C-alpha positions, -999 to 999 in steps of 0.1 A, spaced: -391 -90 -629 -366 -99 -602 -332 -115 -609 -319 -144 -588 -295 -120 -572 -323 -98 -560 -320 -69 -584 -350 -56 -604 -355 -48 -641 -366 -14 -652 -373 3 -685 -365 38 -671 -333 55 -681 -302 40 -666 -289 53 -633 -259 42 -611 -283 23 -588 -299 3 -616 -289 -31 -630 -267 -27 -661 -278 -40 -694 -275 -78 -699 -242 -89 -715 -239 -117 -740 -225 -138 -711 -254 -132 -687 -278 -138 -716 -262 -171 -725 -263 -182 -688 -300 -173 -686 -307 -193 -717 -290 -224 -703 -309 -220 -671 -342 -219 -690 -335 -246 -717 -311 -272 -702 -314 -271 -664 -352 -278 -663 -346 -308 -685 -319 -321 -662 -343 -315 -633 -370 -336 -650 -344 -363 -658 -333 -363 -622 -369 -366 -611 -373 -397 -632 -339 -410 -620 -348 -408 -583 -384 -420 -589 -372 -452 -607 -345 -461 -582 -366 -454 -550 -402 -463 -559 -396 -498 -544 -400 -481 -510 -438 -478 -516 -440 -514 -529 -421 -530 -500 -451 -545 -482 -466 -556 -515 -434 -573 -526 -433 -591 -493 -469 -603 -496 -467 -613 -533 -431 -624 -537 -419 -633 -502 -393 -606 -501 -386 -599 -464 -369 -569 -448 -334 -582 -452 -339 -593 -488 -356 -560 -496 -327 -540 -480 -301 -561 -500 -320 -556 -533 -323 -519 -526 -285 -518 -519 -274 -539 -549 -283 -510 -571 -254 -491 -557 -229 -519 -561 -236 -519 -598 -236 -481 -598 -201 -482 -582 -187 -507 -607 -199 -490 -638 -198 -453 -628 -163 -444 -640 -165 -465 -672 -198 -448 -680 -182 -414 -674 -153 -422 -698 -177 -434 -725 -197 -401 -720 -166 -382 -730 -162 -403 -761 -198 -402 -773 -207 -368 -759 -233 -358 -732 -262 -355 -757 -260 -392 -767 -249 -406 -734 -274 -388 -711 -302 -398 -734 -291 -434 -735 -288 -436 -697 -323 -422 -693 -339 -446 -718 -319 -476 -704 -330 -471 -668 -366 -466 -678 -367 -499 -697 -351 -518 -667 -374 -501 -642 -404 -511 -662 -391 -547 -663 -394 -549 -625 -430 -560 -632 -416 -594 -642 -399 -600 -608 -409 -634 -595 -390 -636 -562 -358 -625 -543 -334 -636 -570 -350 -619 -600 -355 -588 -577 -317 -588 -570 -309 -591 -607 -332 -563 -618 -319 -540 -591 -284 -547 -602 -292 -540 -638 -310 -508 -628 -278 -496 -611 -258 -505 -642 -282 -485 -664 -282 -454 -642 -244 -454 -636 -228 -422 -649 -259 -400 -649 -250 -376 -620 -213 -372 -630 -223 -366 -666 -247 -338 -655 -221 -322 -632 -195 -324 -660 -219 -308 -684 -225 -279 -659 -187 -275 -654 -181 -272 -691 -211 -249 -699 -212 -225 -669 -188 -203 -650 -183 -214 -614 -203 -184 -600 -235 -200 -615 -230 -237 -607 -244 -237 -572 -278 -223 -585 -277 -246 -615 -269 -276 -592 -298 -266 -570 -323 -262 -598 -313 -296 -613 -311 -313 -580 -347 -301 -572 -358 -329 -595 -348 -354 -568 -369 -336 -543 -398 -333 -566 -395 -371 -572 -396 -377 -535 -425 -353 -530 -445 -367 -559 -436 -404 -556 -460 -410 -528 -490 -392 -544 -482 -409 -577 -473 -443 -565 -503 -446 -541 -530 -445 -568 -509 -467 -591 -507 -493 -563 -545 -489 -561 -548 -502 -597 -544 -537 -583 -561 -563 -606 -565 -539 -636 -558 -559 -668 -545 -587 -646 -516 -568 -632 -508 -562 -595 -507 -526 -583 -469 -526 -578 -465 -539 -614 -485 -509 -627 -463 -486 -607 -430 -499 -622 -445 -500 -657 -459 -465 -658 -430 -448 -640 -404 -466 -662 -422 -456 -694 -420 -420 -683 -382 -422 -682 -381 -437 -717 -402 -408 -731 -380 -382 -713 -348 -398 -726 -360 -397 -762 -370 -360 -758 -335 -352 -743 -318 -365 -774 -335 -338 -795 -331 -311 -768 -295 -313 -757 -262 -303 -773 -229 -318 -764 -208 -286 -769 -213 -249 -766 -204 -244 -803 -232 -269 -813 -259 -248 -796 -279 -231 -824 -300 -214 -797 -270 -193 -786 -258 -163 -806 -222 -161 -818 -214 -134 -792 -230 -155 -765 -210 -186 -775 -178 -166 -776 -182 -149 -743 -194 -180 -725 -165 -200 -738 -140 -172 -730 -153 -170 -694 -149 -207 -687 -115 -209 -705 -103 -179 -684 -113 -196 -652 -94 -228 -662 -64 -208 -674 -63 -188 -641 -64 -221 -622 -36 -236 -643 -15 -205 -639 -18 -208 -601 -12 -245 -598 6 -257 -629 -5 -276 -659 7 -311 -649 -22 -334 -657 -30 -356 -627 -33 -393 -634 -63 -415 -626 -44 -431 -597 -34 -398 -583 -71 -389 -581 -77 -421 -561 -48 -414 -537 -54 -377 -531 -63 -370 -495 -87 -342 -505 -106 -366 -527 -108 -392 -499 -121 -365 -476 -148 -356 -501 -157 -392 -506 -162 -397 -468 -183 -366 -464 -205 -375 -494 -207 -411 -483 -223 -401 -451 -247 -378 -470 -257 -407 -494 -263 -430 -464 -289 -405 -450 -305 -399 -484 -311 -435 -493 -319 -448 -458 -347 -423 -458 -356 -428 -494 -361 -466 -490 -373 -467 -454 -393 -435 -448 -426 -450 -460 -420 -479 -436 -414 -455 -407 -445 -435 -416 -466 -467 -416 -460 -467 -378 -484 -438 -376 -518 -454 -367 -546 -452 -393 -524 -448 -424 -529 -466 -458 -510 -465 -492 -523 -431 -501 -518 -414 -467 -483 -430 -464 -474 -415 -497 -487 -381 -488 -470 -379 -454 -438 -393 -469 -436 -363 -492 -436 -338 -464 -398 -339 -455 -389 -335 -492 -411 -304 -497 -394 -286 -468 -360 -299 -480 -366 -283 -514 -370 -248 -498 -339 -253 -477 -318 -265 -506 -327 -234 -527 -320 -211 -498 -286 -226 -490 -275 -227 -527 -283 -191 -531 -264 -181 -500 -235 -202 -511 -233 -186 -546 -237 -150 -533 -212 -153 -504 -188 -179 -519 -186 -193 -483 -200 -228 -487 -180 -247 -460 -200 -233 -430 -232 -241 -448 -220 -277 -454 -211 -282 -418 -244 -267 -406 -264 -289 -429 -246 -320 -417 -253 -311 -380 -290 -306 -388 -290 -340 -404 -274 -355 -373 -297 -339 -348 -328 -346 -368 -320 -383 -373 -311 -388 -336 -343 -372 -323 -364 -391 -349 -350 -423 -334 -362 -416 -299 -395 -397 -307 -431 -408 -312 -441 -416 -348 -457 -381 -354 -427 -362 -339 -403 -386 -357 -418 -373 -390 -411 -337 -379 -375 -346 -369 -370 -365 -402 -381 -333 -420 -354 -314 -401 -328 -340 -411 -339 -340 -447 -336 -302 -448 -300 -308 -438 -288 -338 -459 -308 -329 -491 -294 -293 -491 -258 -305 -493 -254 -313 -530 -255 -277 -544 -231 -267 -517 -208 -296 -519 -202 -300 -557 -191 -264 -563 -165 -268 -536 -152 -299 -554 -152 -282 -587 -132 -253 -573 -105 -275 -558 -100 -303 -583 -78 -299 -614 -99 -289 -644 -83 -315 -666 -96 -344 -645 -128 -329 -631 -150 -355 -649 -131 -384 -635 -128 -369 -600 -166 -363 -599 -172 -399 -610 -148 -413 -584 -163 -393 -556 -199 -400 -566 -194 -437 -573 -176 -446 -541 -198 -423 -520 -229 -439 -535 -219 -472 -518 -236 -455 -488 -268 -462 -507 -259 -499 -503 -247 -498 -467 -276 -478 -452 -306 -496 -468 -291 -530 -462 -282 -521 -427 -316 -508 -420 -331 -541 -433 -309 -562 -410 -317 -540 -380 -354 -541 -387 -353 -579 -393 -336 -584 -360 -353 -558 -338 -385 -550 -355 -376 -513 -355 -354 -488 -375 -344 -469 -343 -308 -480 -342 -304 -474 -379 -314 -438 -374 -290 -434 -346 -262 -448 -368 -271 -422 -394 -268 -394 -368 -234 -406 -358 -221 -407 -394 -235 -372 -401 -218 -358 -370 -185 -373 -379 -188 -360 -414 -195 -325 -400 -163 -326 -379 -144 -340 -409 -156 -311 -430 -136 -287 -409 -105 -301 -427 -118 -289 -461 -98 -258 -472 -124 -239 -491 -101 -211 -502 -90 -224 -536 -58 -203 -534 -47 -225 -505 -53 -258 -522 -23 -275 -539 -47 -301 -553 -40 -332 -573 -4 -337 -583 0 -299 -586 31 -279 -579 28 -248 -558 33 -219 -581 49 -186 -572 37 -171 -604 10 -144 -602 -25 -157 -605 -45 -147 -635 -72 -122 -629 -106 -135 -621 -135 -130 -645 -162 -110 -628 -195 -128 -626 -223 -108 -643 -258 -106 -630 -281 -135 -638 -315 -123 -649 -347 -142 -653 
C-alpha cells in the first residue's frame, strides 16, 4: 500500500531505505483522515448541492414562476448577503456549543430550508428562501477549517482541505446527472420537476446532518476512537506549533477589530473574493452557458456541466499534494489564478464547444485554490484568533458570490449573452494573481496581527511524520 507521500509499506525487515514504523501521531492523523474528513466531504457535497442546484432549475423557474435572468441572479446572490451577515456570529456560537453540535445543526438547517424551496410562488418568496438558506449555511466552512486547525498539524492541512473540498467538486460533478432525472419527474404526485429536485436534495442534507451528530467529536480528548498515546502526541504536536508561533511573534491576543484592519487579512479577502466570484458565476450560470450548445436538453446539460468539475478535482488534489510536500504554496496560488483568468477570457470569445473546454481550464484554476490558500492563512494568522480570521475572510470574500451571479444576470438581461461577465471574471482573476505577489509566504517574515517582532529564538519545529493509508 502506498502512502500519500509516495512511500510503500513492507513487511520485510527494516532497512534504512524503508518507511519507519508508524508513530502514534501518524496513526492518529490517518484515523482522522479516514473517519472525519470523508464526512466533511459529504457534508460539503450537500452544502454545494443545495446552494447551487437552482442553476439547473433556472429555465423552469422562469417558465413556472416568472423569475427572469435579473431576478434569478439577485436571488442567487442574496444567499451570500445572509451568509456575510451571519458568518461571524455563527462561528462564535460554534465555539460556545462545539463543532459537533454546531456543524450538525447547520447541515440539518440548510437541508430543511432547501427542501422548502418547493413552496416558492414567485420572485419574492424565492428571494426570502434564498436569504434563509444563506443564514442556515453561514459558518459551515469556517467551522470545518477551525476543526482542521485544532485537530491536525499544519503539515497535513493542505491534504485534509483538498479531501474535504472535493465534496464541492463531487457536488458540481453529480448535480447535473442527479438534478436532470429529478427535473424529469415533472407531474409525479402533482409536483413539478424542480420541486422534486429541491425536496430530495434537501432531505439528503437533513439525513447527513443527523448522522454527523453521532459521528463527530468536538475535542481530541473526546474521541474514543483514538488511543491515549495518539491523543497525547496529536495534542502535543499542535500545541508545540502554537507555542513556537507565539515564541516568535509574542502572545498579545489580537482584537476582533485588529483582524478587520490588518492589511494581510484585507489582501487575503481580496484574493479569495475574486476566487469566489469565479466559483459562483460558473456554479449558477454554467448550465445556461452549456445550453448554448445546439441539441442539448436537461440531461445532456447536466452531464456536460459536470465536465469542468471532474477535471478540477484532479487538479485540486495534485496542487494540494505539491503544496504540502514543498511548503511553497504561493507560486501555485498565482499559477492557478492565471489559469482561471486565461480560461475565463478565452471562454468568452470562443464557440460554445470550445468555451466549455476553456471553462474547464478556468475551473482547474479557481477550484484548486482552496487547499492552497487556507494553509497559507493558517500559517500567518495568530492562532488565538484563527477562527475569527477565517470567518472574516470567508464571509467578506463570499460576497463575490452575490456580485458575480447578480452581475451575470444583469449582463445577460441587457445583452442576451454572458460574454462580458466572463471577461470581467478574467480581469478580477488576473488582478488577484498580481496581488498575490504581495503575500509573504515565509511565516518567519510575517509580523501578523498586532504582533510584536521578537528577537527571541524560535522554538524548534515539530517534524511531520509520514501519513500512511
